[in-house]
N, C-alpha and C positions, 0 to 999 in steps of 0.2 A: 347702376353705374359702377359701383365698386367691384361687383362680380365681373363685369365686362372688362374693366381695367386689369383685374388680376389675371383673367384668361389671356388677355393680350400680352401681358408681361411674360407669362409662361411660354406662350407661343414664340415670342421673340427670343427668349432664352434658349429654347430648343433649337432654333435656327442658327444660333451661334455655333462657332467651332467648338466641338466637345472633346478636344484632345485631353488626355490625362485620366480617362476613366477605365481604360483596360488595365489589367494587372501588369502587363509589360510597361506601359507608359507610366503607371503609378510608380513602379520600381525605378524606372529611368529618371523620373522627376524627383524621386526622394533623395534627401541628403544622406550623407554617410552615417549620421547618427541614427536616423530612422531606419536605414538598412541594417545597421548593427542591432537595433532593437528587435527587428523582425527575425533576424538570424538567431538571436538569443532566445526568443520565444519559441521558435521552431525546435531548437535544441532542448529546451525545457519540456516541450511536448513529447519529443522522441524519448527523452530520459524517463518521463513519467510512464509512457507506454511500455518501455522496456521493463520498468519495475513492476508494472501491472502484469505483464506476461510471465516474468520470472516468479512473482508471488503466486500466480495461478498454478504454475507447474509445481512449485514447492508445496503449497497447501494440498493440492490434489494427491501428490505422491505421498506426503506424510499421512494423510487420512487413510489412503488405500493400504499403506503398509501397516498402519496401526490396527485397522480392522482385521487384516490377515494375521497379525501377531496375536491379537485377542482370541481369534478362533483357534489358533494352534497351542497357545500357552495354557488355555483353560484346563486341558486334560492333566497337565503336570501339576497345576495348582490344586485341582480336586484330589489328586493322589498325595498331596503334601510333599512333592518332590521339588524341593527348593533348588537343588543343584541343577537338575535338568531344565527347570524353568529359567534359571539364570543363564545357563548356556545358550538356550534358545533365544533369549532376549539380546544376546551379544552377537547373534548371527548377522552376517553382512547384509542380508536381505532387509533387515529391520533397522539399519543404521539411520535412515531418514524418518522413521516412525517416532512421533512425539510420545506415544505410549511406551516405546522401547526405552527411552531415557528414564521414564518413571520406574519401570520395572528393573532396569539395570541398577539404578541407585538403591532401590529398596531391597532387592534380592541380594545384592552384594553384602549388605549389612546383616541380613537375616542368615546368610550362609555362614557368617562368622559366629554369630550368637543368636540362638533361637530362644530368647528369653525377654523379659521386660526391658532390659537395657538395650538389647538388639532392636526392639521395636522403636525405642526412643531415638536410637541412632539412625534407624531407617527413616523416621519421620523428618529428621533434619536433612538427610540426604535427598529425600524425595522433594521436599519444599525447595531446596536449592536447584534440583533438576528441573522442576516446573518453571521456576523463575528464569532459568537459562533458556528453556524452550520458548517461553513467551518473548524473551528478548530476541531470540533468533527469528521468531515470527514477525517482529517489527522491522526487520531489515528492509531498508529502502523507504520506510515511512517518513523519514526526515525529508527526503527528496520530494515526496508527494505533498507534504505539508508546506514546504517552502514554495513549491510551484503554485499551490492553491492560494497562498497568502500574498505572494509577491508578483505574480504574473500581471494582474491588473495595473499595478503601479509601474511595472516595466513598460506596459503598453501606454500608460499615461505619460511616461517620460518621453516616448516617441511622439505622442500627440502634441506635446508642447512645442517640439521643434517642427512638427508638421504645420502648426498654426503660424509659427514664425516664418516658415517657407511660404505660406499662403500670403501673408502680409508683404513679404518681399516681392512676390509676383505681382501683387496689386500695385505696389509702389513703382515697379519697373514698367508694367504694361498697361496700367490703368485699372479701372474697377469692373471690367467685363467678367463674365462668368468663366471664360477660357483662361483668364489671367490668374484666377485663384483656385480653379478646380483641382489642379494637381496637388497643391498644398493641402486643401481641405480633404481630398481623398487620402493623402498620405497620413493626415492626422486621424481620420476615422478608421483606417485599416489597422493601424497599430493598436488603437483602443479595442477594436473588435477582436483582433487576434489575441490580445492579452486576456480579455474576458473569456474567450473560448478556451484557451489553454488552462486558465484557472478553473473553469467549470469541470473540465475533464480531470484535472488533478484532484479536485475535491471529491468527485464521484468515485474515482479509484481509491482514494484514501479512505473514504467512509465505508466502501464495500469491504475492503480488506480489514479494516478495523473491526467491523462486525464479524467477519470470519474468525478473526483472532479471539474475539470474545467467546465465540462458540467453542473454539479450541480450549480456552481457559475453563469453560464450564465442563467440557468433556474430561479434562485432566482432573478437575476437582472431584467429579463423580468417580473417576477411576481411582483416585487417591483414597476416597472413602471406602470403596469396595476392596481395595488392596489391604487396607489396615483392618477392615473387618475380618478378612480371610487370615491375615497374619496373627491377629489376636486369638482367633479360634484355634489356629495351628499351635501357638505357644501354650495355650491353656490345655489343649488335648495332650500335648507332649509332657507338660508338667504333671498332669493327672496320671498319665501312663508311667512316668518315672516314679511318682509317689506310690502307685500300686505295686510297681516292681520292687521298690524298697521295702515294702511290707512283707 
């Protein structure tokens, strides 16, 4: 009997007028606050997508230029030609390369002094350059973090007013499904859009945060290799100078 009663209730509900369930009718039935919430969420989504595309281009270009710079500068480093290596790292082609920032900072100090003091100065300059590069890599992360953390609450804000709209419809037109469907749909769609926007924002944020961690690892490895080379260069030149003095 309970199952029969439930099926009868559902059948009667389906036969009722079902206005308010198309996107156009939901929008027309929504109040100004709910509409504003949906517009804000769409803007947050577009902003997050823009950051994602911009970061993809920036990371791809920086990695490609860094690999090209590494392939070209190795010959100068093997020859101990600090001046030529420094000049190459300042080439306009490698302006976007994160490896270029490291080399420009370190080689500039070694070009001035190729001794222990020069190496110490280069270490400070390289650490500063790496910090600046990682900071540049985080550009736009605040937008993604804000979207991921606040979009569900923005959607819930619209949901509150959607529920209020549903109760108003119930009070004005009775307790039928058609009377409250628009308000309920308004409430649910703002919540759904908010959750969807937050998921996209968090996905993009986590992906590029991982990419930045890899860049940091590559820079740390390049820093170690650079100072191994610089130390050997200084030792060799000090030994050569000592032999020449004898």
